[in-house]
C-alpha positions as CSV (number, residue, x, y, z in Angstrom):
1,M,-6.1,-10.1,-21.4
2,V,-3.0,-11.7,-22.8
3,L,-0.7,-9.5,-20.7
4,H,-2.9,-10.1,-17.7
5,L,-2.6,-13.9,-18.1
6,M,1.2,-13.7,-18.6
7,G,1.4,-11.7,-15.4
8,E,-0.8,-14.2,-13.5
9,E,1.2,-17.2,-14.6
10,G,4.6,-15.4,-14.4
11,A,5.3,-16.8,-17.9
12,Y,6.3,-14.0,-20.2
13,D,7.1,-14.4,-23.8
14,Q,9.2,-11.4,-24.8
15,N,8.0,-11.1,-28.3
16,S,4.3,-11.4,-27.4
17,W,4.6,-9.1,-24.5
18,F,6.2,-6.3,-26.5
19,A,3.8,-6.8,-29.4
20,H,0.8,-6.5,-27.2
21,C,2.2,-3.4,-25.4
22,M,2.8,-1.7,-28.7
23,L,-0.7,-2.4,-29.9
24,L,-2.2,-1.1,-26.6
25,F,0.1,1.9,-26.6
26,K,-1.0,2.8,-30.1
27,A,-4.7,2.3,-29.5
28,F,-4.8,4.3,-26.2
29,S,-2.6,7.0,-27.6
30,A,-5.0,7.4,-30.5
31,L,-7.7,7.8,-27.9
32,S,-5.6,10.3,-26.0
33,D,-5.8,8.3,-22.8
34,R,-2.7,9.5,-21.0
35,E,-3.2,7.4,-17.8
36,V,-3.4,4.1,-19.7
37,V,-0.6,4.9,-22.1
38,Q,1.7,5.7,-19.1
39,K,0.7,2.5,-17.3
40,F,1.7,0.3,-20.2
41,A,4.8,2.3,-21.0
42,I,6.0,2.0,-17.4
43,K,5.5,-1.7,-17.5
44,A,7.2,-2.0,-20.9
45,T,10.2,0.0,-19.5
46,T,10.6,-2.5,-16.7
47,M,10.3,-5.5,-19.0
48,A,12.6,-4.0,-21.6
49,K,15.3,-3.5,-19.0
50,V,15.0,-7.1,-18.0
51,Y,14.9,-8.5,-21.6
52,I,17.1,-6.2,-23.6
53,G,19.1,-4.3,-21.0
54,N,17.8,-0.9,-21.6
55,D,14.4,0.9,-21.6
56,G,13.8,0.5,-25.3
57,G,12.5,4.1,-25.5
58,W,9.5,3.3,-23.3
59,S,10.5,5.7,-20.5
60,K,10.4,8.6,-23.0
61,I,6.8,7.6,-24.0
62,A,5.8,7.3,-20.3
63,Q,7.1,10.9,-19.7
64,A,5.4,12.5,-22.7
65,P,2.8,10.3,-24.5
66,E,1.5,13.4,-26.2
67,A,4.7,13.7,-28.1
68,T,4.2,10.5,-30.0
69,E,2.9,10.3,-33.6
70,W,-0.1,8.2,-32.4
71,W,-1.4,10.7,-29.9
72,G,-4.9,11.9,-30.6
73,L,-5.4,10.3,-34.0
74,R,-8.9,9.2,-33.0
75,K,-10.9,12.4,-32.4
76,K,-14.2,12.3,-30.5
77,I,-17.1,13.1,-32.7
78,T,-19.7,15.3,-31.1
79,A,-23.2,15.5,-32.4
């Protein structure tokens, strides 16, 4: 929601934006949700290029989210 509001208002706080992206990346990686992880990693790549002048490693995450240490940490429990 915070990222959405920043986008609507066009008012980005660099530290808040990256902190929220990192939390969402970790959560959705743990759930093995490739599509959502890629969505946030691509956005983070764009923002990192604007704020810090490089991709901050986000493009690598977007290409291969399964290669991160957070991938699949939360396994589905089947009954």
